[in-house]
C-alpha positions in Angstrom: 60.2 -42.0 0.3 59.1 -42.5 3.9 56.2 -44.6 5.1 55.4 -42.8 8.3 52.1 -43.9 9.8 48.8 -45.8 9.6 46.0 -43.9 7.7 44.0 -43.7 10.9 44.7 -44.3 14.5 41.8 -44.9 16.9 42.8 -45.0 20.5 41.6 -45.0 24.1 38.5 -46.4 25.8 36.0 -47.9 23.5 38.3 -47.5 20.5 37.1 -50.8 19.0 33.5 -49.7 18.9 34.5 -46.3 17.4 36.6 -48.2 14.8 33.8 -50.4 13.4 32.3 -47.8 11.1 35.8 -47.1 9.7 36.4 -50.8 9.2 33.3 -51.1 7.2 34.8 -48.8 4.6 37.6 -51.2 3.9 36.2 -54.7 3.9 33.3 -57.1 3.3 35.1 -60.4 3.8 37.9 -59.9 6.3 40.2 -62.6 7.6 40.5 -62.2 11.4 44.0 -63.4 12.4 45.2 -64.3 15.9 47.3 -66.9 17.8 47.2 -67.2 21.5 44.6 -69.4 23.2 44.6 -66.7 26.0 43.1 -64.2 23.5 40.6 -66.6 21.9 37.6 -65.4 23.9 38.4 -61.8 23.1 38.9 -62.6 19.4 35.6 -64.4 19.5 34.0 -61.2 20.7 35.7 -59.2 17.9 34.5 -61.8 15.4 30.9 -61.5 16.7 31.1 -57.7 16.4 32.2 -58.0 12.8 29.5 -60.5 12.0 26.9 -58.1 13.4 28.1 -55.6 10.7 27.0 -58.2 8.2 30.6 -58.9 7.3 31.6 -62.3 6.0 34.4 -63.0 8.5 36.8 -65.9 8.4 39.1 -66.6 11.4 42.5 -68.2 11.3 45.3 -68.7 13.9 49.0 -68.8 13.6 50.5 -72.0 14.8 54.0 -70.6 15.4 55.7 -67.2 15.4 55.5 -65.1 12.2 57.1 -67.7 10.0 56.9 -68.7 6.3 55.1 -71.9 7.0 52.2 -70.2 8.7 52.2 -67.4 6.2 51.9 -69.8 3.3 49.1 -71.8 4.9 47.0 -68.7 5.9 47.7 -67.0 2.6 46.1 -70.0 0.9 43.1 -69.9 3.3 42.7 -66.2 2.5 42.7 -66.8 -1.2 40.3 -69.8 -0.9 37.8 -67.7 1.1 38.2 -64.6 -1.1 39.2 -62.4 1.8 39.5 -58.7 1.0 41.3 -57.6 4.1 43.3 -58.8 7.1 42.3 -57.8 10.7 45.2 -58.9 12.9 44.4 -59.0 16.6 47.2 -60.1 19.0 50.8 -59.5 19.9 53.6 -58.2 17.8 54.2 -61.4 15.8 50.5 -61.7 14.9 50.5 -58.0 13.8 53.6 -58.6 11.7 52.0 -61.7 10.1 48.8 -59.8 9.4 50.7 -56.9 7.7 52.6 -59.4 5.5 49.5 -61.4 4.6 47.7 -58.2 3.6 50.5 -57.2 1.3 50.6 -60.7 -0.2 46.9 -60.5 -1.1 47.1 -56.8 -2.0 44.5 -55.9 0.6 44.2 -53.4 3.5 45.4 -54.4 6.9 43.8 -53.4 10.2 45.9 -53.9 13.3 44.3 -54.5 16.8 47.1 -54.8 19.4 46.0 -57.0 22.3 49.0 -56.0 24.4 51.3 -53.0 24.6 54.4 -55.2 24.1 55.6 -53.6 20.7 54.8 -50.9 18.2 54.2 -53.6 15.5 50.6 -52.3 15.0 52.0 -49.1 13.6 55.0 -49.9 11.4 55.6 -50.8 7.7 57.9 -53.6 8.8 57.6 -57.2 9.7 60.0 -59.7 11.2 60.2 -63.3 10.0 61.1 -66.1 12.4 61.5 -69.9 12.1 59.0 -72.3 13.6 61.2 -72.4 16.6 61.2 -68.7 17.1 64.7 -67.9 15.6 64.9 -64.5 13.9 65.4 -64.9 10.1 65.0 -61.4 8.6 63.0 -58.2 8.6 60.9 -57.2 5.6 60.0 -53.6 4.6 56.4 -53.3 3.6 54.8 -51.0 1.0 52.6 -49.3 3.6 51.6 -49.1 7.2 48.2 -50.5 8.2 45.1 -48.7 7.1 43.7 -48.6 10.6 45.4 -49.1 14.0 42.9 -49.7 16.8 44.5 -49.1 20.2 41.7 -50.1 22.5 42.7 -49.8 26.1 40.3 -52.4 27.5 41.7 -55.0 25.1 45.3 -54.2 26.1 44.4 -54.2 29.8 43.5 -57.8 29.5 47.0 -58.8 28.5 49.5 -60.3 31.0 51.3 -57.7 33.1 54.7 -58.6 31.8 53.8 -57.6 28.2 53.7 -54.0 29.3 57.1 -54.0 30.9 58.5 -55.8 27.9 57.0 -53.1 25.7 58.7 -50.4 27.9 62.1 -52.0 27.3 61.5 -52.2 23.6 60.4 -48.5 23.5 63.4 -47.4 25.5 65.6 -48.9 22.8 64.4 -46.1 20.5 66.5 -43.6 22.4 69.5 -45.7 23.1 69.8 -46.9 19.5 68.8 -43.7 17.6 70.9 -41.4 19.8 74.1 -43.3 19.0 73.4 -44.0 15.3 71.9 -40.7 14.1 72.9 -37.9 16.5 75.4 -36.5 13.9 72.9 -36.6 11.1 72.1 -33.1 10.0 68.6 -33.9 8.6 66.1 -31.9 10.7 63.4 -34.6 10.6 65.8 -37.2 11.9 66.9 -34.8 14.7 63.2 -34.3 15.6 62.7 -38.1 15.7 65.7 -38.4 18.1 64.2 -35.7 20.4 60.9 -37.5 20.4 62.7 -40.6 21.4 64.3 -38.7 24.3 60.9 -37.4 25.5 59.6 -41.0 25.2 62.5 -42.3 27.3 61.8 -39.7 30.0 58.1 -40.5 30.1 58.9 -44.2 30.4 61.2 -43.6 33.3 58.8 -41.2 35.0 55.5 -43.2 34.6 56.6 -46.7 33.7 56.7 -48.1 37.2 53.4 -46.6 38.1 51.9 -48.0 34.9 53.3 -51.5 35.6 52.1 -51.6 39.2 48.7 -50.0 38.6 47.4 -51.4 35.4 44.0 -49.6 35.2 42.3 -47.7 32.3 41.6 -45.0 34.9 45.3 -44.6 35.6 46.7 -41.9 33.3 50.2 -43.2 33.7 49.1 -46.6 32.4 47.3 -45.1 29.5 50.2 -42.9 28.6 52.7 -45.8 28.7 50.4 -48.1 26.6 50.2 -45.4 23.9 53.9 -44.7 24.2 54.7 -48.4 23.5 52.0 -48.9 20.8 52.1 -45.5 19.0 55.0 -43.2 19.8 57.6 -45.8 19.4 56.3 -46.6 15.9 56.1 -42.9 15.0 59.8 -42.5 15.8 60.8 -45.1 13.3 58.4 -43.8 10.8 59.8 -40.2 10.7 63.4 -41.1 11.6 63.9 -44.0 9.3 65.8 -47.2 9.7 68.7 -46.0 11.8 66.2 -44.6 14.4 64.7 -48.0 14.8 67.5 -50.4 15.4 71.2 -50.8 16.2 73.1 -53.1 18.6 70.3 -53.8 21.0 68.0 -55.3 18.3 71.0 -57.0 16.6 71.8 -58.7 19.9 68.1 -59.6 20.3 68.1 -61.3 16.8 71.3 -63.2 17.8 70.0 -64.4 21.1 66.9 -65.8 19.5 69.2 -68.2 17.6 70.0 -70.0 20.9 67.5 -72.5 22.5 66.3 -71.2 25.8 64.8 -72.9 28.8 62.4 -70.0 28.9 60.3 -68.2 26.3 61.3 -64.5 26.8 59.3 -61.8 25.1 60.8 -59.6 22.4 61.2 -56.6 24.6 62.8 -58.6 27.4 65.6 -59.6 25.1 65.9 -56.1 23.6 66.3 -54.7 27.2 69.3 -57.0 27.8 70.5 -55.9 24.4 70.5 -52.2 25.4 72.7 -53.0 28.4 75.2 -54.9 26.3 75.2 -52.1 23.7 76.0 -49.6 26.4 78.9 -51.8 27.6 80.1 -51.9 24.0 79.9 -48.1 23.8 81.9 -47.8 27.0 84.7 -50.1 25.9 84.9 -49.2 22.2 83.5 -45.6 21.9 84.8 -44.1 25.2 81.2 -43.4 26.4 82.0 -42.2 29.9 78.3 -42.1 30.9 77.6 -45.7 29.8 78.1 -47.2 33.3 75.8 -44.6 34.9 73.2 -45.3 32.2 73.5 -49.1 32.9 73.0 -48.6 36.6 70.0 -46.4 36.0 68.5 -48.9 33.6 69.2 -52.0 35.7 67.4 -50.5 38.7 64.5 -49.5 36.5 64.3 -52.8 34.8 64.4 -54.8 38.0 61.4 -52.7 39.3 59.6 -53.9 36.2 60.5 -57.5 36.7 62.6 -57.5 33.5 65.7 -59.7 33.0 69.0 -57.9 33.1 71.4 -60.6 31.8 71.3 -63.2 29.1 71.4 -65.9 31.8 68.1 -64.5 33.2 66.7 -65.1 29.7 67.4 -68.8 30.2 70.7 -69.0 28.3 74.1 -69.9 29.5 76.5 -68.1 27.1 79.5 -70.2 28.4 78.2 -73.5 27.1 77.6 -75.1 23.7 79.6 -72.3 21.9 76.6 -70.0 22.6 78.9 -67.0 23.1 80.5 -67.5 19.7 77.1 -68.2 18.0 75.6 -64.9 19.4 78.6 -62.9 18.4 78.7 -64.4 14.9 75.0 -63.7 14.3 75.3 -60.2 15.8 78.1 -59.3 13.5 76.9 -60.8 10.2 77.1 -58.6 7.2 73.4 -57.5 7.2 73.2 -56.9 10.9 71.9 -53.6 12.2 74.8 -53.4 14.6 76.8 -51.9 11.8 74.8 -48.7 12.1 77.1 -48.0 15.1 79.5 -45.1 14.3 82.6 -46.8 15.6 84.8 -49.8 14.9 84.5 -53.1 16.6 85.0 -56.8 15.9 83.4 -60.1 16.6 86.1 -60.6 19.3 85.0 -57.4 20.9 81.4 -58.6 21.1 82.6 -61.9 22.6 84.6 -60.0 25.2 81.9 -57.5 26.1 79.2 -60.2 26.5 81.6 -62.5 28.4 82.5 -59.7 30.9 78.8 -58.6 31.1 77.6 -62.1 32.0 80.5 -62.7 34.4 80.1 -59.6 36.5 77.3 -59.0 39.0 75.8 -55.6 38.6 74.7 -54.3 42.0 72.4 -51.4 42.7 
């Protein structure tokens, strides 16, 4: 069984207003979930719109990333207030928490991305972190959200770097699925891989324009927003687990285990993970095009103000046993890196990352 998509996707300008009649069909007492103080005014406007529909709205905020402590606290609030649905408005971790909470209370979930940083508003998946932002595990959900509202004006209010981070995360769909699933004979999976290739091309062609000219009237920006929020989710929905993650996301999960002087976004870490995956493919799978791909990616990522090394994420891999810690977590038994179709060891990961961080890539 595959869980492919939300029941309804409402996108574009004024999508929120168009969604209100649909939202009415699913709830009378929703819990409106958010987190960031920067989105509080926008969420207050959303709250007001819901109240104007005569809905009994209760608002709650995450204190941390999507973690068990927050989920338990807000679950109890939702039960105490007899909430019959979850409306999650925010970034990827808010959307993940909203989907989990909806499943816990057996209620519909409505996702309202307030940035184009991930495809979390689409998927039947959620990532759990610690209160300090360290990845713990991912959870497969019983369903995608009932409604996904991709309102361009909401997303246009997000910080510029969330868009570039989302581009990096979306690019991973091609670099991960093309290596893990290209030999799979299933026609649907092959179609998912081809969609990821078209997505990659669109990101390369329009990504920089979208990043530099963030306007709802800029078609490139609108296309990239929907590429990040919608198409990336669709690929995982129809392609399955191996079309979603491999080494790039496994390395992301490992890097989150290390305390950083910065607070990098999910896609910023994944982008570095793509580069390291390509270096691993070059050294262990004889990928003769890997270096060319790395040079292309690095140039593109720099134009989007994305980090291209772990050190640029605020972590020195050569201190505090960080290199060994990253390699150990990357290679743990349940890691997605084992979707790669070639042999490697923890020592290989250590060597690849060590060489990657030591060399200076010039364009």
